Steps between C-alpha positions, in 0.01 A plus 500: 500500500198327353242759398136473395391767251129526426397645165851458366390480136358851514684820415675592826517141625685372194747788511555431871561127452754567226670765714522274806636200308768722347583683823492211750659179367404318823125572467238246393167638382156339479259694281128448568288654225149435366591628151196724472495746210800708621704201620720401211744205520691656208614767747733241657588292195869571558503357856260206474788249472692653793534228768441763770159593357173303519159595365175392666169560322230593748290768664573666832138431600569122486619390845641164388695662218637774728612242756676302228679808364592643841633179650869533585536867412640760741346821368213614277478792258136548409430671164194303388208738452239629265645841425330702227279784622278506190427128531410546868249771408334264253498201738635519856438138603826346369692771686328421829554127456869509413627813671318450831399135541809364325731720707320395819558134415870564437532669840335205675722240334811713556415496872448126487841446337693750712613715207786727606409796277190584300534789254160629389505714187237772525461826304512876552136508390386388846566856624243657269578826325702816555459859393777702342730476803605254768606137496371176648699367795468151643280650776251658256151356563374260234224655286465288185277628222462203261390140554857393418665728755232416759581131464871571544433723803296219656795264450731757660275517806497121521879506490510746788250290698701181445817671621335653807291195592719206398843664452511378140821666374329684215645810333299724268644658187307781331661579163402769257411426135746245363599483135758317289547167318229232499213728606162390367397732215179622660704720740563860404863503387507169306154582363636822353814336361326201344217713361751720323690197372175376345402841359223568751437812705576512870210557746535763773234543768333841521759763414791299640540714811523210747843459657680175583841415640673251269740231624716292267437135585865410564519774765197344666663156490807639677277653766308175560828310531624747763175487694499120491842497665493810720145630534326509838203264548177682564608806302402643163747644248418746225702436183481784249691610194521875566357538149169686528358569155161603365350234276501737203870580551580129522311445175705774336823336620399168348399670176833681483699178556305340216519791258126570509290810566203604710258423217535137618336583836133409546336662802240267653234536768654513846496198729238505781658601831832570331761594764666830412852456635721247678837586655701303753731607779779240473719628784453178701652300214783750460583543869450145629612292203713736290284446191417754234369472142777488242302525175331833425191525285679615183751214512230254604270591212787470254590154633138388498433618145815322385391176671153497341647573159737205536241261642204529266453123501438514877231768499323465166286196591411662833402815316275308264329326790448832677352657188243220478391517863146627504554670835834663420440862603774654289362346182148644536 
């Protein structure tokens, strides 16, 4: 199979490309990425000479570039997105442009080229927020609470419309919070690890009571692979890690793995519109496709801490750039 991956130099995309090249020796992959701040070609340094891999520099809002990258491919896995909630609160426009207009353009050109499968990577944040009980199912109404999640929900609704109206064989994937190797250090887990490795405190919103379900990135890659091959067009699939943890408890786990104490925690003003809790019902993935997460949060944190300790050269320059960004929320 020849596969187009958008945003393949980002965190999940780069892990997915590496996973697919290793798992499917008959696959060819075209990676279309604009190399914005979180798109890092170093993420795929080890595969750039692979004859089954080709990189194309370009934006998903550029029709000519998308047509060039999509020509001759059978399926598309669409990761490319602006994805950081804090950045969307500061400036929503890039999120609307990429996550909605760029996705719309991809759908149109996929129709034009007769793409056999289009996997659209969404997020659990499109569902909004939960209280202390219950879980989101794939039928839960979309109630996004940030500009980022609103842009992703809009793309999800476009996907549904293109399936219902044009029978574009699109499948939605809504994963919970991913973590693991190659994650940009503005995100919570790598932010904590790299801050501690550079003798800085770790920021926690409010009192750290917000709850997230954490999914190790390799488990997500396995799920996407299964859905690409066996998922039903027109459907959505929740992909969760069964690892619900309060932010403060997650911070304590990271501190423990790094031999540090709670004096390294810095409580900061809470994010506007901060969703309290996310939790996913993943029974569709389990019952239809036989998938389940294999890496629990304790093992995943240990593996992630070990990776960042061993790969300081990869993250240090990114960290320095992030520290010098005038709009970087965590550094205020």
